[in-house]
Structures are given as structure tokens and as C-alpha cells.
C-alpha positions in Angstrom: 12.1 -9.3 14.9 13.9 -11.8 13.6 13.0 -15.6 12.6 14.6 -18.0 10.5 16.6 -15.5 9.3 13.8 -12.9 7.7 12.5 -10.4 9.9 9.3 -11.5 10.6 6.6 -8.4 9.1 2.8 -8.3 9.8 1.0 -8.4 6.9 -0.6 -4.9 5.4 -2.4 -3.4 3.4 -1.7 -1.4 0.5 -4.1 1.6 0.5 -3.2 5.5 0.0 -5.3 7.8 2.3 -4.4 10.8 3.9 -3.4 11.2 7.2 -2.2 14.0 9.9 1.3 13.4 11.5 1.0 15.4 14.9 5.3 16.4 15.7 5.8 18.8 18.8 3.0 20.1 18.4 2.3 20.5 15.5 -0.1 19.5 12.9 1.0 18.4 9.0 -1.8 16.3 6.2 0.2 13.5 4.9 -0.6 10.1 3.6 -0.5 6.5 4.1 0.7 4.7 1.2 0.3 0.8 3.0 -1.1 0.0 7.0 -1.2 -2.9 8.9 -0.9 -3.5 12.7 2.3 -2.7 13.7 2.7 0.8 12.0 2.1 3.0 8.2 4.5 3.7 5.6 3.8 7.2 4.6 6.6 9.7 2.2 9.3 11.1 4.6 9.0 14.6 3.5 11.8 16.4 6.6 11.1 13.2 9.1 14.7 11.5 10.2 14.7 8.6 11.8 13.4 8.2 16.0 10.9 11.0 15.5 8.0 9.9 17.6 4.7 11.1 15.3 1.1 11.5 17.0 -0.8 10.3 14.0 -4.6 10.6 13.5 -6.8 9.2 11.1 -10.5 9.6 9.8 -12.7 6.4 11.6 -10.1 6.0 14.0 -8.6 6.4 17.5 -5.2 8.0 17.1 -2.0 6.6 17.9 1.8 7.1 18.5 4.9 6.3 16.5 8.3 6.0 15.7 9.8 6.8 12.8 11.5 3.6 12.7 12.8 3.2 8.5 13.7 6.5 6.5 14.8 5.2 2.3 15.1 7.7 -0.5 11.5 9.0 -0.1 9.8 7.1 2.5 9.4 6.4 5.1 7.8 3.3 8.0 6.0 4.0 11.3 5.9 2.2 14.3 3.0 2.2 16.5 3.9 2.2 19.8 0.4 -0.3 20.8 -0.2 -2.3 17.6 -3.7 -1.9 15.9 -6.2 -4.1 16.8 -7.6 -6.6 14.2 -10.6 -5.8 14.2 -10.1 -2.0 14.4 -8.4 -2.3 11.4 -10.5 -4.9 9.4 -13.0 -2.7 11.0 -11.9 0.2 9.3 -10.9 -1.3 6.0 -14.1 -2.3 5.2 -15.6 1.3 5.5 -13.2 2.8 3.0 -15.8 1.5 0.4 -14.5 0.4 -2.9 -13.4 4.0 -3.8 -9.9 2.7 -1.8 -8.6 -0.2 -3.1 -7.4 -2.3 -0.4 -5.3 -5.2 -1.2 -3.4 -7.0 1.3 0.4 -6.7 -0.2 2.6 -10.0 -0.5 5.0 -10.5 2.7 6.4 -13.4 1.3 9.1 -11.3 -0.1 10.5 -10.5 4.3 13.4 -8.7 3.4 17.4 -10.8 4.1 19.4 -10.4 7.2 22.8 -10.0 5.4 25.5 -12.4 7.1 
């Protein structure tokens, strides 16, 4: 969604953490680079924009997601149903100090080209 000429982005936690993707009944190991209530950034691999995947993250309910963008070796998946803030906050706390989570600066919102 565009607000004031900027893409409105949910705050994200920069955290490298394992996950599994299930695409067309095939499960594959992967990892996330960041997570927000709206989705995750992962290695792009063979994903294509529009692919649907079931995202499995230990300690969370599995969620359906759609690949919304792919750039170089990264891809962004949007959850079909956003993750409740409480669930994301509790999950990040449970990761403990070995998972260094930090809030990514969202003031770098991308501008829409006119």
C-alpha cells in the first residue's frame, strides 16, 4: 500500500532463523533474513513471483504466503493472513540471546517512481 508516495512497510525483525517451505506438497529447508507481521525475506532459490508456499517456522503456526518480489538472491513472501503482533513478539522473545533480533530501520521506505 502506498501512503504519501512511500510504500507502507510493516516493522521487521532482522533475524536469521531456519524455516521450511512447502510448495506443491514438497517440503524444503530454508532460512529467513527478516520477519514482520506481513511476511518474511528468504533466499530466492528457484522461487518465482506468484508462487504460493506454506511457511513452517518452529514455535509458530504454519502460514500460507505468496512470493511478492524477487531481487537477486532474495525473495519476499507475504503472509495471506498477517501474523498477530503478540505472536511475533512472543516468538522473538523465546528465541533468546543466540538469535540476535533487531528492529530494522523502516525510515528507509522505498519511494515510488513518478
